[in-house]
Structure formats: structure tokens, C-alpha cells
TIVO-2410 file (N, C-alpha, C; in nm, 3 decimals):
# residues 140
REC num residu      c1      c2      c3 atome chaine
REC   1      M   0.595   0.142   0.741     N      A
REC   1      M   0.517   0.022   0.754    CA      A
REC   1      M   0.587  -0.098   0.692     C      A
REC   2      I   0.676  -0.075   0.598     N      A
REC   2      I   0.747  -0.184   0.531    CA      A
REC   2      I   0.894  -0.190   0.573     C      A
REC   3      S   0.957  -0.074   0.586     N      A
REC   3      S   1.102  -0.070   0.607    CA      A
REC   3      S   1.144  -0.076   0.752     C      A
REC   4      E   1.053  -0.056   0.843     N      A
REC   4      E   1.081  -0.046   0.987    CA      A
REC   4      E   1.158   0.081   1.021     C      A
REC   5      L   1.171   0.172   0.924     N      A
REC   5      L   1.228   0.303   0.953    CA      A
REC   5      L   1.120   0.385   1.020     C      A
REC   6      S   1.156   0.461   1.122     N      A
REC   6      S   1.055   0.541   1.189    CA      A
REC   6      S   1.099   0.686   1.197     C      A
REC   7      N   1.002   0.770   1.203     N      A
REC   7      N   1.026   0.912   1.217    CA      A
REC   7      N   1.052   0.941   1.365     C      A
REC   8      P   1.158   1.012   1.397     N      A
REC   8      P   1.186   1.041   1.539    CA      A
REC   8      P   1.071   1.118   1.605     C      A
REC   9      E   1.050   1.092   1.733     N      A
REC   9      E   0.941   1.157   1.806    CA      A
REC   9      E   0.946   1.310   1.794     C      A
REC  10      Y   1.067   1.367   1.797     N      A
REC  10      Y   1.081   1.512   1.785    CA      A
REC  10      Y   1.021   1.560   1.652     C      A
REC  11      S   1.051   1.488   1.545     N      A
REC  11      S   0.999   1.527   1.413    CA      A
REC  11      S   0.848   1.513   1.408     C      A
REC  12      I   0.795   1.406   1.467     N      A
REC  12      I   0.650   1.387   1.469    CA      A
REC  12      I   0.583   1.501   1.545     C      A
REC  13      A   0.639   1.535   1.661     N      A
REC  13      A   0.583   1.643   1.744    CA      A
REC  13      A   0.582   1.776   1.670     C      A
REC  14      N   0.677   1.794   1.580     N      A
REC  14      N   0.687   1.919   1.504    CA      A
REC  14      N   0.630   1.906   1.362     C      A
REC  15      D   0.556   1.800   1.340     N      A
REC  15      D   0.491   1.774   1.211    CA      A
REC  15      D   0.589   1.778   1.094     C      A
REC  16      K   0.705   1.716   1.114     N      A
REC  16      K   0.809   1.705   1.010    CA      A
REC  16      K   0.814   1.560   0.964     C      A
REC  17      W   0.786   1.539   0.836     N      A
REC  17      W   0.781   1.403   0.782    CA      A
REC  17      W   0.874   1.386   0.662     C      A
REC  18      S   0.984   1.458   0.659     N      A
REC  18      S   1.078   1.449   0.547    CA      A
REC  18      S   1.121   1.304   0.528     C      A
REC  19      G   1.116   1.261   0.405     N      A
REC  19      G   1.161   1.126   0.372    CA      A
REC  19      G   1.050   1.022   0.377     C      A
REC  20      F   0.930   1.061   0.422     N      A
REC  20      F   0.817   0.969   0.428    CA      A
REC  20      F   0.704   1.022   0.341     C      A
REC  21      E   0.630   0.928   0.281     N      A
REC  21      E   0.519   0.967   0.194    CA      A
REC  21      E   0.402   0.871   0.213     C      A
REC  22      A   0.283   0.922   0.191     N      A
REC  22      A   0.163   0.837   0.192    CA      A
REC  22      A   0.151   0.772   0.054     C      A
REC  23      A   0.152   0.641   0.052     N      A
REC  23      A   0.143   0.566  -0.073    CA      A
REC  23      A   0.003   0.510  -0.090     C      A
REC  24      H  -0.054   0.529  -0.208     N      A
REC  24      H  -0.182   0.466  -0.240    CA      A
REC  24      H  -0.153   0.322  -0.281     C      A
REC  25      I  -0.225   0.229  -0.225     N      A
REC  25      I  -0.206   0.088  -0.257    CA      A
REC  25      I  -0.265   0.057  -0.395     C      A
REC  26      F  -0.386   0.104  -0.418     N      A
REC  26      F  -0.447   0.098  -0.551    CA      A
REC  26      F  -0.420   0.235  -0.612     C      A
REC  27      P  -0.345   0.244  -0.720     N      A
REC  27      P  -0.298   0.373  -0.771    CA      A
REC  27      P  -0.407   0.467  -0.821     C      A
REC  28      L  -0.388   0.593  -0.791     N      A
REC  28      L  -0.485   0.696  -0.832    CA      A
REC  28      L  -0.509   0.702  -0.982     C      A
REC  29      P  -0.406   0.685  -1.067     N      A
REC  29      P  -0.433   0.695  -1.211    CA      A
REC  29      P  -0.532   0.590  -1.263     C      A
REC  30      H  -0.559   0.486  -1.184     N      A
REC  30      H  -0.650   0.380  -1.227    CA      A
REC  30      H  -0.783   0.387  -1.152     C      A
REC  31      E  -0.824   0.509  -1.117     N      A
REC  31      E  -0.949   0.526  -1.042    CA      A
REC  31      E  -1.070   0.471  -1.118     C      A
REC  32      D  -1.070   0.481  -1.250     N      A
REC  32      D  -1.182   0.427  -1.328    CA      A
REC  32      D  -1.195   0.276  -1.306     C      A
REC  33      L  -1.082   0.206  -1.306     N      A
REC  33      L  -1.083   0.062  -1.280    CA      A
REC  33      L  -1.129   0.034  -1.137     C      A
REC  34      W  -1.084   0.116  -1.044     N      A
REC  34      W  -1.124   0.105  -0.904    CA      A
REC  34      W  -1.277   0.108  -0.893     C      A
REC  35      I  -1.338   0.203  -0.964     N      A
REC  35      I  -1.484   0.219  -0.961    CA      A
REC  35      I  -1.552   0.104  -1.034     C      A
REC  36      D  -1.505   0.073  -1.157     N      A
REC  36      D  -1.568  -0.030  -1.239    CA      A
REC  36      D  -1.566  -0.168  -1.171     C      A
REC  37      C  -1.459  -0.197  -1.099     N      A
REC  37      C  -1.446  -0.329  -1.036    CA      A
REC  37      C  -1.501  -0.332  -0.893     C      A
REC  38      G  -1.552  -0.221  -0.847     N      A
REC  38      G  -1.619  -0.219  -0.717    CA      A
REC  38      G  -1.529  -0.222  -0.596     C      A
REC  39      Y  -1.407  -0.175  -0.608     N      A
REC  39      Y  -1.315  -0.178  -0.494    CA      A
REC  39      Y  -1.360  -0.086  -0.380     C      A
REC  40      R  -1.442   0.011  -0.411     N      A
REC  40      R  -1.490   0.102  -0.307    CA      A
REC  40      R  -1.569   0.026  -0.201     C      A
REC  41      K  -1.628  -0.090  -0.237     N      A
REC  41      K  -1.707  -0.169  -0.142    CA      A
REC  41      K  -1.622  -0.221  -0.027     C      A
REC  42      G  -1.494  -0.240  -0.051     N      A
REC  42      G  -1.405  -0.291   0.054    CA      A
REC  42      G  -1.357  -0.183   0.149     C      A
REC  43      I  -1.394  -0.059   0.124     N      A
REC  43      I  -1.353   0.053   0.209    CA      A
REC  43      I  -1.465   0.082   0.307     C      A
REC  44      T  -1.432   0.072   0.435     N      A
REC  44      T  -1.536   0.084   0.537    CA      A
REC  44      T  -1.519   0.205   0.629     C      A
REC  45      D  -1.419   0.287   0.603     N      A
REC  45      D  -1.394   0.400   0.695    CA      A
REC  45      D  -1.443   0.534   0.642     C      A
REC  46      M  -1.523   0.532   0.536     N      A
REC  46      M  -1.574   0.656   0.479    CA      A
REC  46      M  -1.726   0.649   0.467     C      A
REC  47      D  -1.789   0.765   0.464     N      A
REC  47      D  -1.933   0.772   0.444    CA      A
REC  47      D  -1.970   0.709   0.310     C      A
REC  48      D  -2.090   0.665   0.299     N      A
REC  48      D  -2.136   0.600   0.177    CA      A
REC  48      D  -2.189   0.703   0.076     C      A
REC  49      A  -2.113   0.807   0.056     N      A
REC  49      A  -2.154   0.910  -0.039    CA      A
REC  49      A  -2.142   0.855  -0.181     C      A
REC  50      A  -2.247   0.863  -0.256     N      A
REC  50      A  -2.249   0.806  -0.391    CA      A
REC  50      A  -2.146   0.872  -0.482     C      A
REC  51      V  -2.112   0.997  -0.455     N      A
REC  51      V  -2.018   1.068  -0.543    CA      A
REC  51      V  -1.873   1.033  -0.512     C      A
REC  52      S  -1.849   0.965  -0.404     N      A
REC  52      S  -1.712   0.935  -0.362    CA      A
REC  52      S  -1.669   0.797  -0.410     C      A
REC  53      S  -1.554   0.790  -0.470     N      A
REC  53      S  -1.502   0.659  -0.512    CA      A
REC  53      S  -1.431   0.591  -0.395     C      A
REC  54      R  -1.401   0.666  -0.290     N      A
REC  54      R  -1.332   0.618  -0.169    CA      A
REC  54      R  -1.186   0.582  -0.194     C      A
REC  55      I  -1.131   0.614  -0.307     N      A
REC  55      I  -0.993   0.577  -0.337    CA      A
REC  55      I  -0.894   0.651  -0.246     C      A
REC  56      H  -0.936   0.763  -0.189     N      A
REC  56      H  -0.848   0.840  -0.101    CA      A
REC  56      H  -0.860   0.797   0.046     C      A
REC  57      S  -0.929   0.690   0.072     N      A
REC  57      S  -0.946   0.639   0.207    CA      A
REC  57      S  -0.811   0.603   0.270     C      A
REC  58      A  -0.804   0.616   0.401     N      A
REC  58      A  -0.685   0.570   0.474    CA      A
REC  58      A  -0.666   0.420   0.456     C      A
REC  59      Q  -0.771   0.348   0.424     N      A
REC  59      Q  -0.761   0.204   0.403    CA      A
REC  59      Q  -0.694   0.170   0.269     C      A
REC  60      N  -0.671   0.268   0.186     N      A
REC  60      N  -0.601   0.249   0.058    CA      A
REC  60      N  -0.465   0.318   0.061     C      A
REC  61      R  -0.412   0.344   0.177     N      A
REC  61      R  -0.282   0.413   0.188    CA      A
REC  61      R  -0.205   0.361   0.308     C      A
REC  62      F  -0.073   0.374   0.298     N      A
REC  62      F   0.011   0.363   0.415    CA      A
REC  62      F   0.136   0.445   0.398     C      A
REC  63      L   0.203   0.469   0.510     N      A
REC  63      L   0.320   0.555   0.512    CA      A
REC  63      L   0.445   0.475   0.476     C      A
REC  64      L   0.519   0.524   0.378     N      A
REC  64      L   0.642   0.456   0.335    CA      A
REC  64      L   0.757   0.554   0.327     C      A
REC  65      Q   0.876   0.503   0.343     N      A
REC  65      Q   0.996   0.581   0.316    CA      A
REC  65      Q   0.989   0.616   0.168     C      A
REC  66      A   1.032   0.736   0.131     N      A
REC  66      A   1.009   0.789  -0.004    CA      A
REC  66      A   1.062   0.698  -0.115     C      A
REC  67      T   1.180   0.643  -0.101     N      A
REC  67      T   1.235   0.557  -0.206    CA      A
REC  67      T   1.158   0.427  -0.217     C      A
REC  68      I   1.118   0.371  -0.105     N      A
REC  68      I   1.038   0.249  -0.107    CA      A
REC  68      I   0.903   0.277  -0.172     C      A
REC  69      H   0.850   0.397  -0.150     N      A
REC  69      H   0.725   0.436  -0.216    CA      A
REC  69      H   0.740   0.427  -0.368     C      A
REC  70      Q   0.852   0.472  -0.421     N      A
REC  70      Q   0.875   0.465  -0.565    CA      A
REC  70      Q   0.877   0.321  -0.614     C      A
REC  71      F   0.945   0.233  -0.541     N      A
REC  71      F   0.949   0.091  -0.577    CA      A
REC  71      F   0.809   0.029  -0.566     C      A
REC  72      F   0.735   0.068  -0.464     N      A
REC  72      F   0.599   0.017  -0.445    CA      A
REC  72      F   0.511   0.057  -0.563     C      A
REC  73      D   0.520   0.182  -0.604     N      A
REC  73      D   0.440   0.231  -0.717    CA      A
REC  73      D   0.475   0.161  -0.847     C      A
REC  74      Q   0.595   0.107  -0.857     N      A
REC  74      Q   0.638   0.035  -0.977    CA      A
REC  74      Q   0.616  -0.116  -0.964     C      A
REC  75      Y   0.546  -0.157  -0.858     N      A
REC  75      Y   0.515  -0.297  -0.831    CA      A
REC  75      Y   0.641  -0.381  -0.809     C      A
REC  76      L   0.745  -0.320  -0.756     N      A
REC  76      L   0.869  -0.390  -0.727    CA      A
REC  76      L   0.879  -0.431  -0.580     C      A
REC  77      V   0.790  -0.379  -0.498     N      A
REC  77      V   0.777  -0.415  -0.357    CA      A
REC  77      V   0.628  -0.428  -0.330     C      A
REC  78      S   0.590  -0.534  -0.261     N      A
REC  78      S   0.448  -0.552  -0.227    CA      A
REC  78      S   0.437  -0.633  -0.099     C      A
REC  79      V   0.315  -0.662  -0.060     N      A
REC  79      V   0.289  -0.737   0.063    CA      A
REC  79      V   0.196  -0.853   0.030     C      A
REC  80      N   0.238  -0.973   0.070     N      A
REC  80      N   0.159  -1.093   0.047    CA      A
REC  80      N   0.080  -1.125   0.174     C      A
REC  81      L  -0.046  -1.085   0.177     N      A
REC  81      L  -0.124  -1.109   0.298    CA      A
REC  81      L  -0.154  -1.256   0.318     C      A
REC  82      D  -0.147  -1.338   0.212     N      A
REC  82      D  -0.168  -1.482   0.225    CA      A
REC  82      D  -0.049  -1.553   0.289     C      A
REC  83      D   0.061  -1.482   0.305     N      A
REC  83      D   0.180  -1.536   0.372    CA      A
REC  83      D   0.210  -1.451   0.496     C      A
REC  84      D   0.108  -1.430   0.577     N      A
REC  84      D   0.120  -1.356   0.704    CA      A
REC  84      D   0.169  -1.213   0.683     C      A
REC  85      Y   0.123  -1.148   0.576     N      A
REC  85      Y   0.158  -1.008   0.547    CA      A
REC  85      Y   0.308  -0.989   0.526     C      A
REC  86      K   0.368  -1.085   0.459     N      A
REC  86      K   0.512  -1.079   0.433    CA      A
REC  86      K   0.543  -0.981   0.320     C      A
REC  87      V   0.643  -0.899   0.341     N      A
REC  87      V   0.690  -0.805   0.240    CA      A
REC  87      V   0.773  -0.884   0.138     C      A
REC  88      I   0.742  -0.863   0.011     N      A
REC  88      I   0.813  -0.928  -0.098    CA      A
REC  88      I   0.880  -0.820  -0.182     C      A
REC  89      V   1.010  -0.836  -0.204     N      A
REC  89      V   1.086  -0.744  -0.288    CA      A
REC  89      V   1.121  -0.820  -0.416     C      A
REC  90      F   1.079  -0.767  -0.530     N      A
REC  90      F   1.096  -0.835  -0.657    CA      A
REC  90      F   1.227  -0.798  -0.728     C      A
REC  91      I   1.304  -0.709  -0.669     N      A
REC  91      I   1.434  -0.669  -0.724    CA      A
REC  91      I   1.536  -0.677  -0.613     C      A
REC  92      G   1.656  -0.623  -0.634     N      A
REC  92      G   1.756  -0.623  -0.527    CA      A
REC  92      G   1.700  -0.563  -0.399     C      A
REC  93      D   1.724  -0.628  -0.289     N      A
REC  93      D   1.668  -0.586  -0.160    CA      A
REC  93      D   1.758  -0.481  -0.095     C      A
REC  94      F   1.755  -0.360  -0.149     N      A
REC  94      F   1.843  -0.253  -0.103    CA      A
REC  94      F   1.814  -0.207   0.039     C      A
REC  95      F   1.693  -0.234   0.087     N      A
REC  95      F   1.652  -0.180   0.217    CA      A
REC  95      F   1.633  -0.289   0.322     C      A
REC  96      N   1.674  -0.412   0.290     N      A
REC  96      N   1.654  -0.524   0.382    CA      A
REC  96      N   1.509  -0.538   0.425     C      A
REC  97      C   1.419  -0.529   0.330     N      A
REC  97      C   1.275  -0.539   0.358    CA      A
REC  97      C   1.218  -0.676   0.327     C      A
REC  98      D   1.280  -0.748   0.233     N      A
REC  98      D   1.225  -0.875   0.187    CA      A
REC  98      D   1.210  -0.972   0.304     C      A
REC  99      G   1.090  -1.025   0.319     N      A
REC  99      G   1.064  -1.122   0.424    CA      A
REC  99      G   1.015  -1.061   0.554     C      A
REC 100      R   1.022  -0.930   0.568     N      A
REC 100      R   0.967  -0.866   0.688    CA      A
REC 100      R   0.815  -0.882   0.688     C      A
REC 101      I   0.758  -0.862   0.803     N      A
REC 101      I   0.613  -0.867   0.817    CA      A
REC 101      I   0.562  -0.723   0.825     C      A
REC 102      L   0.457  -0.693   0.748     N      A
REC 102      L   0.399  -0.559   0.748    CA      A
REC 102      L   0.366  -0.519   0.891     C      A
REC 103      D   0.399  -0.397   0.926     N      A
REC 103      D   0.378  -0.348   1.061    CA      A
REC 103      D   0.233  -0.371   1.105     C      A
REC 104      P   0.215  -0.433   1.221     N      A
REC 104      P   0.079  -0.461   1.270    CA      A
REC 104      P  -0.007  -0.335   1.288     C      A
REC 105      A   0.054  -0.220   1.304     N      A
REC 105      A  -0.022  -0.097   1.325    CA      A
REC 105      A  -0.115  -0.066   1.209     C      A
REC 106      C  -0.079  -0.105   1.087     N      A
REC 106      C  -0.164  -0.072   0.973    CA      A
REC 106      C  -0.259  -0.184   0.935     C      A
REC 107      R  -0.257  -0.294   1.007     N      A
REC 107      R  -0.349  -0.404   0.976    CA      A
REC 107      R  -0.427  -0.451   1.098     C      A
REC 108      N  -0.431  -0.369   1.201     N      A
REC 108      N  -0.502  -0.399   1.324    CA      A
REC 108      N  -0.652  -0.408   1.296     C      A
REC 109      P  -0.715  -0.524   1.316     N      A
REC 109      P  -0.857  -0.537   1.284    CA      A
REC 109      P  -0.948  -0.447   1.368     C      A
REC 110      N  -0.898  -0.395   1.479     N      A
REC 110      N  -0.978  -0.306   1.564    CA      A
REC 110      N  -0.967  -0.160   1.522     C      A
REC 111      D  -0.882  -0.131   1.424     N      A
REC 111      D  -0.863   0.006   1.376    CA      A
REC 111      D  -0.946   0.027   1.251     C      A
REC 112      T  -1.039   0.120   1.255     N      A
REC 112      T  -1.125   0.144   1.139    CA      A
REC 112      T  -1.048   0.195   1.017     C      A
REC 113      H  -0.927   0.245   1.038     N      A
REC 113      H  -0.847   0.298   0.927    CA      A
REC 113      H  -0.737   0.201   0.882     C      A
REC 114      R  -0.748   0.076   0.921     N      A
REC 114      R  -0.647  -0.024   0.881    CA      A
REC 114      R  -0.646  -0.038   0.729     C      A
REC 115      V  -0.537  -0.088   0.678     N      A
REC 115      V  -0.524  -0.113   0.535    CA      A
REC 115      V  -0.625  -0.220   0.494     C      A
REC 116      S  -0.689  -0.199   0.381     N      A
REC 116      S  -0.786  -0.296   0.330    CA      A
REC 116      S  -0.715  -0.420   0.276     C      A
REC 117      D  -0.751  -0.536   0.330     N      A
REC 117      D  -0.693  -0.661   0.280    CA      A
REC 117      D  -0.727  -0.682   0.133     C      A
REC 118      H  -0.846  -0.644   0.094     N      A
REC 118      H  -0.890  -0.661  -0.045    CA      A
REC 118      H  -0.800  -0.583  -0.141     C      A
REC 119      V  -0.770  -0.460  -0.106     N      A
REC 119      V  -0.686  -0.374  -0.190    CA      A
REC 119      V  -0.541  -0.421  -0.186     C      A
REC 120      L  -0.495  -0.461  -0.069     N      A
REC 120      L  -0.357  -0.511  -0.055    CA      A
REC 120      L  -0.337  -0.638  -0.138     C      A
REC 121      S  -0.436  -0.724  -0.138     N      A
REC 121      S  -0.430  -0.847  -0.217    CA      A
REC 121      S  -0.425  -0.813  -0.366     C      A
REC 122      W  -0.505  -0.715  -0.410     N      A
REC 122      W  -0.502  -0.672  -0.550    CA      A
REC 122      W  -0.362  -0.625  -0.588     C      A
REC 123      N  -0.301  -0.544  -0.501     N      A
REC 123      N  -0.169  -0.490  -0.531    CA      A
REC 123      N  -0.066  -0.603  -0.544     C      A
REC 124      F  -0.074  -0.701  -0.457     N      A
REC 124      F   0.022  -0.812  -0.465    CA      A
REC 124      F   0.004  -0.891  -0.594     C      A
REC 125      R  -0.121  -0.919  -0.632     N      A
REC 125      R  -0.145  -0.991  -0.758    CA      A
REC 125      R  -0.088  -0.912  -0.877     C      A
REC 126      Q  -0.108  -0.782  -0.879     N      A
REC 126      Q  -0.055  -0.700  -0.987    CA      A
REC 126      Q   0.099  -0.705  -0.987     C      A
REC 127      S   0.158  -0.700  -0.871     N      A
REC 127      S   0.305  -0.705  -0.860    CA      A
REC 127      S   0.359  -0.836  -0.915     C      A
REC 128      V   0.294  -0.946  -0.882     N      A
REC 128      V   0.337  -1.077  -0.934    CA      A
REC 128      V   0.325  -1.079  -1.086     C      A
REC 129      L   0.213  -1.030  -1.139     N      A
REC 129      L   0.196  -1.027  -1.285    CA      A
REC 129      L   0.302  -0.943  -1.353     C      A
REC 130      V   0.326  -0.825  -1.299     N      A
REC 130      V   0.426  -0.735  -1.358    CA      A
REC 130      V   0.563  -0.802  -1.360     C      A
REC 131      N   0.599  -0.866  -1.253     N      A
REC 131      N   0.734  -0.922  -1.242    CA      A
REC 131      N   0.750  -1.057  -1.310     C      A
REC 132      L   0.645  -1.135  -1.320     N      A
REC 132      L   0.654  -1.261  -1.393    CA      A
REC 132      L   0.652  -1.239  -1.543     C      A
REC 133      R   0.574  -1.142  -1.587     N      A
REC 133      R   0.563  -1.113  -1.730    CA      A
REC 133      R   0.671  -1.018  -1.777     C      A
REC 134      G   0.737  -0.951  -1.685     N      A
REC 134      G   0.838  -0.854  -1.723    CA      A
REC 134      G   0.780  -0.728  -1.781     C      A
REC 135      L   0.656  -0.699  -1.747     N      A
REC 135      L   0.591  -0.579  -1.799    CA      A
REC 135      L   0.637  -0.456  -1.723     C      A
REC 136      E   0.623  -0.342  -1.784     N      A
REC 136      E   0.651  -0.217  -1.715    CA      A
REC 136      E   0.528  -0.162  -1.648     C      A
REC 137      E   0.413  -0.200  -1.694     N      A
REC 137      E   0.286  -0.157  -1.634    CA      A
REC 137      E   0.205  -0.282  -1.603     C      A
REC 138      P   0.127  -0.279  -1.497     N      A
REC 138      P   0.045  -0.396  -1.465    CA      A
REC 138      P  -0.062  -0.420  -1.568     C      A
REC 139      N  -0.106  -0.543  -1.576     N      A
REC 139      N  -0.213  -0.580  -1.668    CA      A
REC 139      N  -0.345  -0.548  -1.601     C      A
REC 140      L  -0.389  -0.423  -1.613     N      A
REC 140      L  -0.512  -0.380  -1.548    CA      A
REC 140      L  -0.625  -0.410  -1.636     C      A
***
């Protein structure tokens, strides 16, 4: 979704996804914050079960190349939806991703499993804070 790398059709047909991982946009270790701040309200593709935080929703994930997933989890790569879903790389652009536009497949308004703009915006704000402050962890 960020790198424009794609899995070959043969691999998809054989359910082989080596090198790709599902990345949570709002990180799982901060599920308490997710619940306390009401981020579950922005998730519309899951039942309204009171016991579910909805953090595992498809709207809080997208598929990334494994190394980019690591950078994303460290807030070194993010997406600025206020700039037409532009990919921002906060360190050396090893993958030629900086300035790309997030793949339309994951932000299609007609797809009930599209990435949540609310969650994507949160991730970008955290990335800016981490990189402007030079922190190793976001200011949650």
C-alpha cells in the first residue's frame, strides 16, 4: 500500500505472502489508549459488540512490505491524509516511498474495509511528534 511492491499473482493464488505483513495503524500495545480515547467509534466494519475494542478491524490495518512495516511501527514512515494521502518518510528514503500517494485500494470510500481516516490521521500526528521531538516512543 505504501511501497508499490506487489505480490505476484502466482504467490497470491497459492496463499504465499512472504515479505508482506499486516500492519496495525494504531499499535496493539496501546489498546488501552485506543479504548479510553474512543477510537473504536471510527471503526465501521465490525459489529457493535460491547466487548470488542475493534482494534483488530481491517480499518486499522494495511499490508506492507516487511521492512517498511518496521519503519511504520517506529513512526518513521506515515501517511498524511491532509496532503492527498501522501506518504512521508522521516528518515533516509531507502524504498523510494517519500511523496507517493497511498494506494487507492485501501482508502476507497465504497469499501467497508477501507483504512480509517481517523486512525490514519492519529498515526501521522504521532509520527510528526516523534520525529520533531526526537523521541523514541510517541507521546501517547
